[in-house]
C-alpha positions in Angstrom: 108.0 117.3 -83.0 107.5 113.8 -83.1 109.9 111.0 -83.4 109.5 107.8 -85.2 111.0 104.7 -83.2 111.6 101.3 -84.9 110.4 98.5 -83.2 113.0 97.5 -81.2 114.2 100.9 -80.0 110.5 101.4 -78.8 110.2 98.5 -77.1 113.8 99.5 -75.2 112.2 102.7 -74.5 109.5 101.9 -72.9 111.3 99.0 -71.2 113.7 102.3 -69.6 110.5 103.9 -68.4 109.0 101.3 -66.6 112.4 101.2 -64.7 112.1 104.2 -63.8 109.1 104.0 -62.5 109.0 101.0 -60.7 112.3 100.8 -59.9 114.8 97.8 -59.9 114.4 96.1 -56.4 112.5 93.4 -57.9 115.4 92.4 -61.4 117.8 92.0 -58.0 116.0 89.5 -56.5 115.4 87.5 -59.6 119.0 87.8 -60.0 119.4 86.1 -56.4 116.7 83.9 -56.3 118.1 82.3 -59.8 122.2 82.2 -58.5 121.2 80.3 -55.1 121.2 83.3 -52.8 125.0 84.0 -53.9 125.6 87.4 -55.6 125.5 87.4 -58.9 129.0 88.1 -61.4 127.9 91.2 -61.8 127.7 92.3 -58.0 131.3 91.4 -56.9 132.4 92.5 -53.2 129.3 94.6 -52.6 125.7 94.0 -51.1 122.7 93.3 -53.1 121.3 96.5 -51.8 123.7 99.2 -53.8 122.4 98.3 -56.3 118.5 98.6 -55.9 117.2 101.9 -57.8 114.1 103.0 -55.9 111.3 104.0 -57.9 111.2 107.4 -59.3 109.0 110.5 -57.1 106.0 111.2 -57.1 105.4 114.1 -59.5 108.7 113.0 -61.9 105.7 109.4 -62.0 102.6 111.2 -63.3 105.2 112.7 -65.8 106.0 109.1 -66.9 102.8 107.8 -67.1 101.3 110.8 -69.3 104.4 109.3 -71.6 103.5 105.3 -71.6 99.2 106.5 -71.6 100.8 107.8 -75.2 102.2 104.4 -75.6 99.8 101.0 -77.0 103.3 99.0 -76.8 103.4 99.9 -72.7 100.0 99.3 -73.0 100.7 95.6 -73.5 103.6 95.0 -71.6 102.7 92.8 -68.9 103.2 92.8 -66.2 104.7 95.7 -66.0 101.5 97.6 -66.9 99.8 95.8 -63.9 102.3 96.6 -61.3 102.2 100.8 -62.5 98.2 100.6 -62.2 98.8 98.9 -58.3 101.4 101.3 -57.6 100.1 104.1 -59.2 96.4 103.8 -57.5 97.1 102.0 -54.2 101.1 102.5 -53.6 102.5 104.0 -49.7 102.9 107.5 -51.3 100.2 107.7 -53.9 98.2 111.2 -54.2 95.4 112.0 -56.2 97.1 113.0 -59.8 99.2 109.5 -59.6 95.4 108.1 -59.4 94.3 109.8 -62.0 97.2 109.0 -64.2 97.2 105.7 -63.4 93.3 105.2 -64.7 93.9 106.8 -67.9 96.1 104.4 -67.8 94.5 101.4 -67.3 
């Protein structure tokens, strides 16, 4: 079954897949830099490390990359596409299947 998405929800879906694939550590770092080193309001009194979500495990990343390969919007999303390719090829936990998925996405 194929579901046709409009442009806005397709963008949201692709951004969500990239967030799963890459984690959100860079977003937290940008929030902290934008706030001048102080914790942004949404963090309250909690540590910024409480909000960091790491990337998903390798087998799930292979599946997510396979889904992103089917999307031209994902291929045109910069810099997330480039970060995903480099993480798949040169990441510390990269294996053969993940490298193959990253090359297919490239």
